[in-house]
N, C-alpha and C positions, 0 to 999 in steps of 0.2 A: 714453742707452740704459741706463746703469747704474742711474740713478734709476728708470727705467721698470720694469726687471727687479725691483728691490727692492720697488717699489710693488705689482707683480703678485704677487710671493711673499707679501707681507704680506696682500694681499686673499685669496689662496688659503688661507693659514694661518688667517685669521679665519673664513673659510667652513668650513674643516675643524673648527675649534674649535666653531663654532656647531652643526654637524651632530653632532659627537661628544657635545655636551651634550643633544641632543634625546632624550627629552623632559625638560625641567627642571621642569615643572609638570603638573597634571592635564590630561587630554584630554577633550573633550566630544563625544559623539555626539548630534547633533540629529536626532531621529527624526521623519519627516514625518507620522506617524500616531499615533493615540491609544494609551495603555497597553493591553496585551493583544492588540493587532493582531499579525499574523504578522511584520510588519517589526520591531515592538517586541521580540517574543520573540527573534528572531534577533540583534538589536542587543545585547540583554543577555547572550546567550550569548557572543557575540564579545567584548564589552567586558570580561567577566570574564577571559578568556584573555589578551587584549592587555595588560590591566593587570598581570597576573602576569608577563608576559614583559618588559615595559618598566619595571616598577618604579614606575609612577605610577598613580594612580586614573584610571579611564576612566568618566566620568559619562554617564548617559543622560538627555537632556532631550527630552520629547515636545512637539512643536509642530505639532499637526494644523491643518488648515484648507485650503480651496480645493484639495482633492485632492493636497495635498503642496506646493503652490506657495508657501505662506507660509514654510515651513521652507527651501525651496530658495533663495528670494530672500534670506532672512536670512543664510544661510551664504555665499552668493555675494558679498554685500556686506560680509562680515566680514573679519577679518584673515587673510591668506594665509600662515599660519605652521605649519599642521599641527595646531594645538591645538583647532580647531573644525571638525568634519567633519559632512557630511550623510549620514544613513543613510536610504536611500529604497528604493522598489520599482521595478518595471518602469514604473510610472506616470510616473517621471522621463522616460522616452523617449516616452511617449504624449502627455503634457500640452501640449507646445508646439504641437501641431496641434489637439488636442481643444478647448482653451480659446481664446477669442478673443484673450486676452492672458495667457499664463502668466507673463510677467515674466522669462523667461530663455531663453537659447539653450543647448540641451542639449549641444552640441558645443563651443561656444566659451567659455561663461561659467564652467564648472567642469571639473575634470579627474577622470576615473574613477580611483579609488584601488585598489579591490579588489572582486571579486564575492564575496558572503558567503553564497551558497547559492541554491538555486532549487527550485521544485516545478512539475511539469507541471500544466496545467489538465486537468480531467476532465469528460467528458460522461456523464451517468447518468440513469436514469429510476426512477419508482416501480415496484415489482414487478408491479402490475396492468396496466402498459402492455404492450400486445401487440407488443413488439419486443425481440428478443434481441441484435440487432446493428445496426450503422449503416445498412446498406441497408434493413432492415425499418423502422427509425425514420424514415428519409427517405420511404419509401413511405407510411407512416402519415401523415406530415405533408402529403404531397401530396393525400391523400384526405380530410382533415378538419382543422379548425382546432385547432392545438395551441399551447401556451405553454411558455416555459422561464424558469427563475429564474437570475439571475446574481448575482455578488458586488457589483454596483453599476454604475451608468452610467459608461461610459468605462474600466472595468477591462478587462484582457485576457481575462477570463472572458466579458465581454459582447462585446468586439470579436472574439474568436476564434470565438464561436458565430455571430455575424453573418457573419463571413468564410465559415464552413462552410455555414450554412443559405442565406443570401441570395446571397453572393458566388460560391460554388462549386456548391452543389447546386440553387440557384435555387428554393428553397422558402421560404414565408413562415411563420415561427414567431414568435408574439408574445413580446416581451421583457418580463419582470417583474423589476425590480431589487430586491435585498434587501441587507442586510449579509451577509457570508460565511456565518456559522453559520446565520443565519435562512433563507438560500436553501436550504441542505441540509435544514433542518427543514421547509420548505415542501413538499419532495418526500416526505420521510419521512411526513408527515401526510396526503399526498394532495391538498394545496391546489393544487400545480402539478405536472404530470406529468413534466417534464424539468428538469434543472439543468446549468449549466456553472459550475463553481467550481474553485478550486485544490484540491489533494488532501487537505490536512489535515482539513477538516471532514467530508469524505465517506468517507474510507477506513474508519473504524470501522463505519459503517453498511453499507458494501459488504461487509465481512468477515462481518457478521451477517445479511446477506440483506435488510436493510431498504431498500436501493436496489440497482439493477442497473447495474453499470458497462457503458457502451457503447463508449467509446473514450478513449484517453489522447491529449492534444494535444502531446506532445513528439515529437521525431524517433525516440527510442528508448523501448522499454517501460520502465515504472517498476518498480524493485525492490519497491515497496509493493504493487503489483498486477501481478505478472509475467505473468499469463494474459490480461490485457486488451490487445487490439491497439491500435496507434496509428492516428490518422486517416490518416497517411501510408501505412501498410500497406494501408489499405482503399481505396486508389485516388486519394488526394489528395496527390500527390508534394510533398515539401518543406513540408508543412503543419506549423507549429510555433507554439504559443501557450503560453508558460510564464509563471509568476509568479516573478520573480527579485528578489534583494535585493543592493544594492551600496552602497559607500561612495564619496562624492565630496568634493572639496576645491576651494576657490577656485582660479581658473586660474593665478595666479602663485605658488602654493605651491612651495617648492624641490623639485627633482626627487629629491634625496637623501632628503628627508623622506618623500616619496611612496613611494619604493622601499622604505624601511624599513617603512612602514605596510603596504604590499602584502605584504611577506614575512611579517610577523607575523600579519596577518589570514588569509593562506593557511595558515600553521602552525596557527592556532587551529582551523581546520576539519579538521585531521588528528588532533586530540586525541581520545582514546577516549571520554571523557564527552560531548564535543560530538557525535561521530558517533552515539553511542547516542541522544542527545536528538533529533538530526536524524531518525534512523530512526523514533523514536516519533512524530514529527510529519509523517512522509512527506516530509521534505525531503532534498535531496541536496547535497553540497559543491559549491562553484563555483569552485575554485581556478584562477586565470588570472594570467599576468604582465600588466603594465599595458598593453603594446602590444597584446596579444591582446584584452584587455578593451576598450580604446579602440575597436578595430575592431568588436567585438561591439555595443557601445552605439550606435555610429554606424549599424550595420546595423538595429538595433531601431528607432531614430528614423526611419529611412527607411521601413522596413516598415510600422510602425503609422501613420505619417503618411500614407502612400499609401492605406492601408486606410480610415482615417477620412475622407479626401477622396472616395475612390471610392464609399463607401457612404453618404456625406453624414450622418455621425454627429455629433451636437452635444450639448454639455452646457450646460444653462442656468445 
């Protein structure tokens, strides 16, 4: 028994020493999308603050491809020591159902470290569209063939619009996928009458009258466009389609390391300069403890997975 107790104490002391030393070397954020994407922008903002707080460089490495699956698989199969982390978007929760083989289980293969911000998706139209609100837009869609632009196949801007149009309102609106900024430009130019995108590319045009906001897809109104009602307010209870950004780590990463990273990423989102930048980008902080975040990610996996199956949405 004495030897057992001594061995246990030695193990605990070694673990405490290991945690106390973290981080001893640079940390790497592997971003699932290309430089300049919203995920990349948020990752670089957070990396700067976490680096200053922990006293180690936090490098950002972009590893785009397969909707983020390449980066996810790379981190999942890497060392579980807290030094290599995945910086992903809501696509992390969507892809396991959307793709025939995403290569990972969103609940089992990685652990959610921290939510790093989010933005509601936004439904809006060209000013010439004769609809000032959601009921008028849906009536217009029932009486004639319309099309909407999204930020790409399989994104929540696409899935959220399909959920609203086909799933709830039972109207057929043709989907035209674009890159995020290109989707907004397509509406501004009159190429497509309707768009469903995240807020950052659309808000500047909404404020200058070049697009007309119809509805915000979060449960609460957005501070960026406080006069625009939510889809939930307009009769579709519990409707929520956000674009969020989060950090993930391999499943066996030590809990103490994950808790430290969660605390620092949450603190980073409270820094004045970060809040100002978020505000400029129409983003909102997403501070959550790890238990709350785990439940949230699990609920998002279930929600989007069910929707993809119900609407038979596929990505080639």
